N, C-alpha and C positions, 0 to 999 in steps of 0.2 A: 243658945243652942249648944249642944255638946260638940266639941271639936274632934274630928277624926285625926288620929295620930299618923305621922309620917315616919318612915324608916330611914330618913335622911335629913340633913340640916340645910338651911339656906346656903351656908358656905359650901357644902358639897355640891349643891345645884349650880352655884355660880362657877365652881371649878369645872363642872361638866360642860356648862354652857359656853365657857371660854374655848373649849375644844370643839364642841358641836353646838352651834347656835340654835336657839329655840325657833320653832317648837320641836319637841321630840317626845316620844313615848319612852318611859323608864319603867323597867320591870325589876322587882325585888326577888332575887334568886332564893334567898333564905325563906321568905314568906311562901313562895311557890312550893318549895321542898316540904315545908311543914304542913301545908294544906294537903299536898299529895299523900304524904305519909299517914296523916291522920285519917284521910278518906279511906285509904286501902286497909288500914288497921281495923277500922270499924267493921269491915266485912270479912275479917280473917276466919270467921266461923264457917264460911260457905264451903260446902263439900266440893272437892276437886279443885279448889282455888278460885277466888274471885278475880275478875279482870275488868279494869276500866279502860275503855277505848276512848281516849281524849279526842274530842271533836276538833279536827284540824282547822275547820272554818273559823273557830273562835280566836286562834292565835297561831297563824301558820308561819312562825319564825323557826328556822332550823335549830338555833341555839336552844330555844325553849323546848322544842320537841325532843332533841337529843337528851336534854336534862330529864324529861319525863320518862324517856326510855330507860335511863339508868335507874329510875325509881320503880320500874316494873310495869309501866303502863304501855298499852297498845294505842292505836290511833283509829279513829273513824273518819273515813274519807268520803267525799260526795262528788268528786270530779276527777278528770284525768290529771289535772295539775296537782291536786292534793295527793293523788296516788304517787305521782313522781316525787313530790316533796318527801313523802313517807319513805319511798325507796332510797332516796339520797341520804336520808337521815339514819338509814340502817335498819328500818323495820322490815320484817320479812314474813311472808306467808300469812299464817293465822294471827299474827300480831296486828294485822290490818283488817278492819271490817269496811266493806264498800257499801255504803247506804246512800243510794242516789234515787232520783226520780226523773221521769222523761229522759231516760238514759240513751245516749248515742251508742251504736254498735261498738265503735272503737273503744269506748270506755269499759264495756263488759269484757271485751277481748283483752285489754290491758290488765283488768282486775284478775282475770283467769291466769294470765301470764305470770303475775306476781304471786299467785297462789292464795289470794285473799279469801275471806269469808264473804260471799256475795249475798247481800240482803235485798231481796226483791220487794219493790214497793207496790207492784201492780200485777194482778194475775195474768194479764196479757204478756208480761215479761217472761213468763215460763216458756211460751212459744219462741220468744226472741232468743233466750239463752240456749234453748235446745237447737234452734236453727244455726246458731253461731258455734255450737260445740262447747258451750261454756257450762254445761251441767257438771257439777263437781260432786264428790262424795258427800260433802257437807254443804247444805244450802240453808238460807234463812228467809223467813217471810215476815214482813212488817204488818202489824195488826192495828186497825183503827177501831176503837171500841164503840164508836157512834154514841148512842144515847146512854150507854153504860157509864160514861165518864164525862165530866165537865172539863172544859179547857180554860184558857185565860186570855187576857186582852192581846198578848203578843202573838201567840200561836193560833188563837181562835178556838172555837168549839169543834170537837171532833167531826160532827156531821157536816161541817162546812169546810173542813181541812182537805187539802188535796192528797194527803199522805195515806198509804196503807190499804189493807184488805178489810172487807167486812168479815164478820164471823163465818158466814156461809162460804165466802171465797177462801178463807183460811183452810177450812176442811177440804174443800175441793183442791186447793193448791197443793197441800201435802200429799193427797192421794195421787195426784198427777206426778209430783216429783218422785214419789216412791216407785211408780211404774217406770220412770225414766232412769232409775238406778241409784237415786240418792239414798245414802245409808244413815247419815246423821242430820238431824233437823233442828234448826234454831228458830226461836220465836222472839220477836222484837216489837217494841212500841215506843212512841215518843209523843206525848199528848200535852205537854206544857212547856213553857219557857219562863225562866226567872220566877219560879214559884217558891214562896217562902213558908207555905203551910206544911208542917211536918207530916201530918196524917195523909196529905194528898198522895205522897209517894208510897205509903203503906197500902193505901187503897188501890193504887195502880198495880202494885205487886199482887195483891189479892185477886184482882181481875185476871192477871196473867197466869197465876197458879191454877185458878179454877178453869181457865181455858185449856191449859196444858193437860189437866186431868180429863176434861171433856174430849179433847182430841184423842187421848189414849183410849177412852171408853168407846168412842164412835169409830175409830179407824185402826186401833191397835198400834198406832205410831207413837214411839217414845220421843219426847222432846229432850234433846241432848243439852241444850243451853237456853236460858231465858235472858234476853237483854232488856233490862228495865228502862233503857233510854237515859236521857239526861233531864234537863229542865230545872235542876236545883238552883235556886236563886241565891243572891247575896244581898246584904243590907246596904243598899245605896244611900239611904238617909241615915243620919246618926241615930235616929229613934228606932229604926227597925232592928229586929233580932235575927241573928244568923240561924240557919238551919241547925238543929241539934242532930248531927249525923249519927251519933250513938243511939239516940232515941229511935230514929228512922230505921237503923239497922236492926235494933232489937225487935221492932214491930214487924219488919219483913221476915226476920228469922221465925217469929211465932207463927206467922201465916204460912211460911214455907213448910214447916213440919206439920201443921194442922191440916193443910188443904191438899197436899200432894199424896196420893194413895201409896200405901206400902208396896203394892205391886209395881209401881212405876219407879224405875231407877232415878235417883235424885239428880236433876239437871244442874249444871254449873250456872252460876249467876254472873252476868255481865252488866256493865253500865256504859254510858257514853258521856259522862259528865265532863264539862270543861270550865264553865263559868265559875263554879265553886272552887276550882283548883287555882286558876290564874287571875280571875276577875279582880279580886280585892288587892292584888299585888302589882297592878299596872297604873301608871299615872301619866297624864298628858301635861307636860311642863311648857308653859307659854309665858310670854312677856307682854305687859301692857304697852300698847303703842299710843293710844289716844283716850281721852276722857271727854265725852261730848255731852253738852247740856242743851236740851231743847225742851220738849214737854216732859221729859224725864231724863235720867242720867244713863248714859251708855258707856260701858267700859270696853274699849275695842282692843282685841288681842292680835298677836301675830299668827294665831291659829284660826281655824274656822271649822264649820261642820264637815269639811273635806277631811279633817283629822279625826273628828268624832261626831258621827251623825245621829247617835241615839237620842239626844235631847230634841233634835229637830223633827225626827220622824216618829218617835214614840212619845214625845213629851216627857222623856225620862229625866229623873233627877240624878245629877252627879254633884257630889259635894265639892266645894272649892275652898282651898286653904291658901292664904297669903303667907308664905314662909317669912318668919321674923315678926309677924304680927298675929300670931296664933291667940294671944291673950288680950289683944287690943279690943277696945270698945267697938261694937258694930255701928259705925257712924254713917254708913252709906247704904242706900237702897238703890240698886241699879240692875239694868239688863247687861249681861256679859255677852259680847257679840264677836263675830268674826267679820271678814271683809268680803264675803261672797255677795253677788248681786241677787240675794234672796232675803226677804224680810224675816224668814224663819231661821236664819243663820244665827242662832242664839244658844249659848250653853246654859244660860239661866235667865229667868225673868223675875224682876222685882226681888232679887236676892239681897239679903242683908249681909254686908261685908264691912271689914274695917275701912278706915280711910285709905283710898287707893291713890297712888302716885304713878305718873308715867315712869316706865322702867321697872316697876315691880314685877317680880315673878309670881305667877299664879299656878297652883297645882290643882288639876282636875282629877279627882279620885276615881278608882274602880274602872279603869279603862283596859284592864288586862284581858278582857274577852270581848270580842265584837267591837273593838275600838279601832286600832290601826287597820285591822283586817277589812273593815267596811269602808275604808277611805276611797276617795275618787278624785278625779281631776277637773271637775267643773271650774270654769273661769281660768283654766290652765294652772290651777294650784298643784304644786308638786308634793308628792308623798313625803312625809317627814321621816326622820331617822328613828331607829329603835336602839335603846341602850340597856344593857343588863347591869344592874347593881349586884356585884358578885357577893357570895356569902362571906368573903373576907373583907368586905367594905370597899373594894375597888370597883371600877366600872370599865366596861368595854363596849365598843360599838358592835352591834349585832345585825344592823341593817343601815347602810348609809342613806342619806337623804337622796331622793330622786333628783336628777339634774334636768335642766332644760333639754339637753341633748338626748337623755333617756326618753323624755316625753315626746320629742319630735322624731325619734328614730323610726317609728312605724309609719309615719306619714309618707305618702308618695307625692313628691313635689313636681 
């Protein structure tokens, strides 16, 4: 099997682990910067300036979000807490898109206070934001294409998804918003997660451009911006191919100029991609505690699905490297496990690995999106630290490990 390369050495990891014991998530600043710059450059043709609103839910660490802000990205938030994180990281006004569902009143009010772009998920929310006085000059609606578009295993098929408006509701919604005084209208969709098929995103853009043209024909309403959402995947396995973002951008550009009528002012293009930006540049670093031999071999780590739940809940593959043994013969077939009282607490099943010894460091790849962020405290497991490998080869702690006192602080004794 082809080995995935690491941006650090075993010696560097041991140095870090001497300061911050495993497990911890480690992020590569240089890799994140390169991915962000490449992504934005691919869409530099877009009229009015392309904007990517990084989905905070993927990696809500202030150090990473501030880095992305310096690179020209905005943020997409889906809760009060994410809005507050964005505010504290220096994002302002329309650098923030608020895309939520089943939204409490106080979250709409906070989004308005911050001057964000409010992206409504449900037509009934129009009445809610009107009642709250949250109708802004610019408003956005989320579209669910239904049978027009296929989904995938993670996010589901659109007709079964809880998100967005039907086509009929989109037309009605814009008409109502215009009567309420809205001047600028945004259109948004998000129909896939971790998708690797290049043409999937071109097809999504085509649907959105046709819809924008139809809205103009049927209502006279001009769409000011189209947010094509996120969902761009990364190659978790060594055999998978990364998305060709230049190919995708070229295809979207062709559809953009072919399908939007001359009479319609050209809308800005937005996205809310996160996984493709930070996902490949995050690593869960763990240490082998035990090697168990029963009906099969189990390699027990000092981390668990509380640190990375994707393999357990999605059956997701995450590549594993044993630093210092990258070229060693794959002599072991084992399940790589954590210590939760759950039998599905496994990072890998029947994984081929080099000879493993107690005390070995194991690096689990591609945890830079929906890794630490999805952590939890079952069995009283404490959230791990996060560390940034800086562009100059140094490292710094960007989130300390949760302590027992942190965990117990909210309990009423």
